[in-house]
C-alpha positions in Angstrom: -33.4 97.1 0.3 -36.0 97.6 -2.4 -37.9 94.9 -4.2 -35.6 94.7 -7.2 -32.6 94.0 -5.1 -34.5 91.3 -3.1 -35.6 89.7 -6.3 -32.0 89.6 -7.7 -30.7 88.1 -4.4 -33.4 85.3 -4.5 -32.6 84.6 -8.2 -28.9 84.2 -7.3 -29.6 81.9 -4.5 -31.8 79.7 -6.7 -29.1 79.6 -9.4 -26.5 78.5 -6.8 -28.8 75.8 -5.4 -29.5 74.5 -8.9 -25.8 74.3 -9.6 -25.1 72.4 -6.3 -28.0 70.1 -7.0 -26.7 69.3 -10.5 -23.2 68.6 -9.1 -24.7 66.2 -6.5 -26.7 64.4 -9.2 -23.5 64.0 -11.4 -21.5 62.7 -8.4 -24.3 60.2 -7.5 -24.4 59.0 -11.1 -20.6 58.5 -11.2 -20.7 56.5 -7.9 -23.5 54.3 -9.2 -21.6 53.6 -12.4 -18.4 52.7 -10.5 -20.4 50.4 -8.2 -22.0 48.6 -11.1 -18.6 48.1 -12.8 -17.2 46.7 -9.5 -20.1 44.3 -9.1 -19.7 43.2 -12.7 -15.9 42.6 -12.2 -16.5 40.6 -9.1 -19.1 38.4 -10.9 -16.7 37.9 -13.8 -13.9 36.9 -11.4 -16.2 34.4 -9.7 -17.3 32.9 -13.0 -13.7 32.6 -14.1 -12.7 31.0 -10.8 -15.5 28.5 -11.1 -14.5 27.8 -14.7 -10.9 27.3 -13.7 -11.9 25.1 -10.9 -13.9 23.0 -13.2 -11.0 22.7 -15.6 -8.6 21.9 -12.8 -10.9 19.1 -11.6 -11.1 17.7 -15.0 -7.4 17.8 -15.5 -6.8 16.1 -12.1 -9.2 13.3 -13.0 -7.4 12.9 -16.4 -4.0 12.8 -14.7 -5.2 10.3 -12.2 -6.5 8.0 -14.8 -3.4 8.4 -17.0 -1.2 7.5 -14.1 -3.1 4.2 -13.7 -2.6 3.7 -17.5 1.1 4.4 -16.9 1.3 1.6 -14.4 0.2 -1.1 -16.9 3.2 -2.3 -18.8 4.3 -5.2 -21.0 8.1 -5.0 -20.6 11.0 -2.6 -20.1 13.5 -2.4 -22.9 16.0 0.2 -24.2 15.2 2.7 -21.4 11.5 2.6 -22.3 8.4 1.2 -20.8 6.5 -0.7 -23.6 2.7 -0.9 -23.3 -0.2 -2.3 -25.3 1.9 -4.8 -27.2 4.2 -2.2 -28.7 1.6 0.5 -29.6 2.6 2.8 -26.8 6.1 3.7 -25.4 7.1 5.7 -22.4 10.3 7.4 -21.3 10.7 8.8 -17.8 12.7 11.9 -16.7 13.7 12.1 -13.0 13.8 15.7 -11.7 15.7 16.9 -8.6 13.7 19.1 -6.3 14.7 22.7 -5.5 14.0 24.7 -2.4 12.0 27.6 -3.8 11.4 29.2 -0.4 15.1 29.7 0.3 15.8 31.5 -3.0 16.1 35.2 -3.4 13.6 37.3 -5.3 15.6 37.3 -8.5 16.2 33.6 -8.3 12.5 33.0 -7.8 11.7 35.1 -10.8 14.3 33.3 -12.9 12.8 29.9 -11.9 9.3 31.1 -12.8 10.4 32.4 -16.2 12.2 29.2 -16.9 9.2 27.1 -16.0 7.0 29.3 -18.3 9.5 28.7 -21.0 9.4 24.9 -20.3 5.6 24.9 -20.6 5.6 26.9 -23.8 8.1 24.4 -25.4 5.8 21.4 -24.9 4.3 20.1 -28.1 2.8 16.9 -26.7 1.1 15.6 -23.6 3.2 14.6 -20.5 2.4 13.2 -17.1 3.9 14.3 -13.8 4.3 11.5 -11.3 5.4 11.8 -7.7 6.6 8.8 -5.6 7.4 8.8 -1.9 9.9 6.2 -0.7 11.3 5.3 2.7 15.0 6.1 2.8 16.9 2.8 2.9 20.3 3.3 4.4 21.4 -0.3 4.0 23.6 0.3 0.9 25.1 3.4 2.5 26.0 1.5 5.6 27.6 -1.3 3.6 29.7 1.3 1.7 30.7 3.1 5.0 31.7 -0.2 6.6 33.9 -1.1 3.6 35.6 2.3 3.7 36.2 2.0 7.4 37.6 -1.5 7.1 40.0 -0.2 4.4 41.1 2.6 6.6 41.6 0.1 9.5 43.8 -2.2 7.3 45.9 0.8 6.2 46.3 1.9 9.8 47.4 -1.6 10.9 50.0 -1.6 8.0 51.3 1.8 9.1 51.6 0.6 12.8 53.4 -2.5 11.7 55.8 -0.4 9.6 56.4 2.0 12.5 57.2 -0.9 14.9 59.5 -2.4 12.3 61.4 0.9 11.9 61.7 1.3 15.7 63.1 -2.2 16.3 65.4 -2.1 13.3 69.1 -1.9 13.9 69.6 0.3 11.0 70.1 4.0 11.4 66.7 5.7 11.8 65.9 8.8 9.8 64.0 11.2 12.1 62.2 12.9 9.2 60.8 9.6 8.0 59.7 8.6 11.6 58.0 12.0 12.0 56.2 11.7 8.7 55.0 8.2 9.6 53.8 9.3 13.0 51.8 12.1 11.3 50.3 9.7 8.8 49.4 7.3 11.6 47.6 10.0 13.6 45.8 11.2 10.5 44.6 7.6 9.7 43.6 7.0 13.3 41.5 10.2 13.4 40.0 9.2 10.0 39.1 5.8 11.4 37.5 7.2 14.5 35.5 9.6 12.4 34.4 6.7 10.1 33.3 4.6 13.0 31.2 7.5 14.4 29.5 8.0 11.0 28.6 4.3 10.8 27.2 4.3 14.3 25.2 7.5 13.6 23.9 6.0 10.3 22.8 2.8 12.0 20.8 4.8 14.6 19.3 6.8 11.8 18.3 3.6 9.9 16.2 2.6 12.8 13.8 5.5 12.1 11.4 4.3 9.5 9.8 7.7 9.1 12.6 9.2 7.0 10.9 9.8 3.6 12.1 11.1 0.3 10.0 12.3 -2.6 11.0 11.5 -6.2 9.6 13.6 -9.1 9.1 12.2 -12.6 7.9 13.4 -15.9 6.5 10.6 -18.1 6.7 11.3 -21.8 4.5 9.0 -24.0 4.8 8.1 -27.7 2.2 6.3 -29.8 3.0 4.0 -32.7 -0.1 5.4 -34.5 1.7 8.8 -34.7 3.8 7.3 -37.5 1.8 8.1 -40.6 4.3 7.6 -43.4 5.5 4.1 -44.5 5.0 0.6 -43.1 7.4 -0.5 -40.4 7.8 -3.7 -38.3 7.9 -3.7 -34.5 11.7 -3.3 -34.2 11.7 -0.3 -36.6 8.7 1.3 -34.7 10.6 0.8 -31.4 13.7 2.5 -32.9 11.6 5.4 -34.2 9.9 5.7 -30.8 13.3 5.7 -29.0 14.6 8.4 -31.2 11.6 10.6 -30.9 11.3 10.1 -27.1 15.0 10.7 -26.5 14.9 14.0 -28.6 11.9 15.2 -26.7 13.3 14.3 -23.3 16.6 16.0 -24.0 14.7 19.2 -25.1 12.8 19.1 -21.8 16.0 18.5 -19.8 17.5 21.7 -21.3 14.3 23.7 -20.6 14.2 22.4 -17.0 17.8 23.5 -16.6 16.7 27.1 -17.0 14.6 26.5 -13.9 17.7 25.3 -12.0 16.2 21.8 -12.0 18.7 19.0 -12.7 17.1 16.1 -14.5 18.1 12.9 -16.3 16.5 10.1 -18.3 15.9 6.9 -16.4 17.7 3.8 -17.7 16.0 0.3 -17.8 17.2 -0.6 -14.3 15.9 2.6 -12.8 12.6 2.1 -14.6 12.3 -1.4 -13.1 12.9 0.1 -9.7 10.3 2.8 -10.2 7.7 0.2 -11.1 8.9 -2.3 -8.4 8.3 0.4 -5.7 4.9 1.4 -7.2 3.7 -2.2 -7.2 5.3 -3.3 -3.9 4.9 -0.3 -1.6 5.4 -2.3 1.6 7.8 -4.9 0.5 10.2 -2.5 -1.1 11.1 -0.9 2.2 12.7 -4.1 3.5 13.3 -6.0 0.3 14.7 -3.7 -2.3 15.1 -4.3 -6.0 18.8 -5.3 -5.9 18.0 -8.1 -3.4 15.1 -9.3 -5.6 17.4 -9.4 -8.7 20.2 -11.2 -6.8 17.7 -13.7 -5.5 16.7 -14.6 -9.0 13.2 -13.0 -9.2 12.4 -12.1 -12.7 8.7 -11.4 -12.4 8.8 -7.9 -10.9 5.1 -7.1 -11.2 4.5 -7.9 -7.5 6.0 -10.0 -4.7 2.8 -10.0 -2.7 -0.1 -12.4 -3.3 -3.1 -11.3 -5.4 -5.9 -9.9 -3.2 -8.4 -12.3 -4.8 -6.2 -15.3 -4.1 -5.9 -14.1 -0.5 -9.7 -13.8 -0.2 -10.1 -17.2 -1.7 -7.7 -18.7 0.8 -9.4 -17.0 3.7 -12.8 -18.3 2.5 -11.4 -21.9 2.2 -10.1 -21.6 5.8 -13.4 -20.3 7.1 -15.3 -23.1 5.2 -13.0 -25.8 6.6 -13.3 -24.4 10.1 -17.1 -24.3 10.0 -17.2 -27.8 8.4 -15.2 -29.2 11.3 -17.4 -27.5 13.8 -20.6 -28.8 12.1 -19.1 -32.4 11.7 -18.2 -32.5 15.4 -21.6 -31.3 16.4 -23.5 -33.8 14.3 -21.3 -36.7 15.4 -21.7 -35.7 19.0 -25.5 -35.5 18.6 -25.5 -38.8 16.8 -23.5 -40.5 19.6 -25.9 -39.1 22.2 -28.9 -40.2 20.2 -27.5 -43.7 19.6 -26.7 -44.1 23.3 -30.2 -43.1 24.3 -31.8 -45.4 21.6 -29.7 -48.3 22.8 -30.7 -47.7 26.4 -34.4 -47.5 25.3 -34.1 -50.8 23.4 -32.4 -52.5 26.3 -35.0 -51.2 28.7 -37.9 -52.3 26.4 -36.3 -55.8 26.1 -36.0 -56.1 29.9 -39.2 -54.4 30.7 -41.1 -57.6 31.6 -38.3 -58.8 33.8 -38.1 -55.4 35.5 -41.9 -55.5 36.1 -41.7 -59.0 37.6 -38.8 -58.0 39.8 -40.5 -54.9 41.0 -43.7 -56.8 41.7 -41.7 -59.3 43.8 -40.1 -56.5 45.8 -43.5 -55.0 46.5 -44.8 -58.4 47.7 -41.8 -58.9 49.9 -42.2 -55.5 51.4 -45.8 -56.3 52.2 -45.1 -59.8 53.6 -45.9 -58.6 57.2 -49.3 -57.4 56.1 -50.1 -60.3 53.7 -48.6 -63.1 55.6 -45.6 -65.2 54.7 -47.5 -68.1 53.1 -49.5 -65.8 50.8 -46.4 -63.8 49.9 -44.4 -66.8 48.9 -47.3 -68.2 46.9 -47.6 -64.9 45.0 -43.9 -64.8 44.3 -44.0 -68.4 43.0 -46.8 -67.5 40.6 -44.7 -64.6 39.3 -41.7 -66.9 38.8 -43.9 -69.5 37.0 -45.3 -66.8 34.7 -41.7 -65.5 34.1 -40.5 -69.0 33.3 -43.5 -69.5 30.9 -42.7 -66.2 29.1 -39.0 -67.2 28.8 -40.0 -70.6 27.5 -42.4 -69.1 25.0 -39.8 -66.6 23.9 -37.2 -69.3 23.4 -39.8 -71.3 21.3 -40.5 -68.2 19.1 -36.7 -67.7 18.7 -36.3 -71.4 17.7 -39.1 -71.1 15.2 -37.5 -68.0 13.6 -34.1 -69.8 13.4 -35.7 -72.8 11.7 -37.7 -70.6 9.3 -34.4 -68.8 8.5 -32.5 -72.0 7.9 -35.4 -73.8 6.1 -35.7 -76.5 8.7 -39.0 -77.7 10.2 
């Protein structure tokens, strides 16, 4: 191989290496660009998520506040909740829940499309309110018992008719007897089935953990939205009813596309909605119908106001503490008075006690002092005691005379 051939080979190798190096540089550049785009996309998604989260939080706070506003009401009239002295009106739609998870793929897509259509048709603000209630089976039990009693009466009538036919002297039609026997068997089976249903429902009613969710859409209307003309309160109420009813019917049709059955609550159902909201505990055992039958017209709440409860508790605590304090002071006063009386009595008899104690000491020392000296000492003590008593009586007499003004 000569020098020219070697040079040509080296040039070829350099060209090939240059091409490979250029290709590698291009590939590296493309990878870096893709990585930069991916990082930017991730950053944008995170920013969008944070933004959505912020919006969701704000919406949740607004909805929570608006639900509290919804609970304040003046009265219920014409299937509407009237607030703020007739400046705000509410109409409520109750929606039946659907089991989305049990639907097929096409049904789920249909529901989603219908819900998107429902949201797109909204031209005003709404509130979504969910209420959880304990299932009260009392009314169902009453209906079941009435039906069972009716079946029982019918069965007794059929048995009486069957006995009458059997004991009748008239010619018996076998077809009629067979038909009556069939009816009696059917009614007896129906009665037994009804009794089983009543017993099962009674056992179920003992379980207080059976809950049911109710879903509502609250549609508001403001009197200030009426910009044309001057109207009185009755006319404004009529306009509000017309506007709310039209909007609610439009929503009900849109929700129907989502396979959601819904209806507008009437005044009685609105009262029950608010009654349960204000009386969460009492409504489980004392439902609205019982309250109405009992003559309760103020349905804000059946429970005592929390501030009144606190005031009552404070009064009881104050009364109890006052009793304890009074008893303690009286007991201390009694003890103190008793001690003072004993001290005064002791001070009054102190001289007498001293004389008696001195006599006892002399009597005990009679053997050492001698009988004559002891008796003489005791006589002196008696004389001094008599002189003191006489002097005390004279002082007492003088005080009485001065008090009565006599000399």
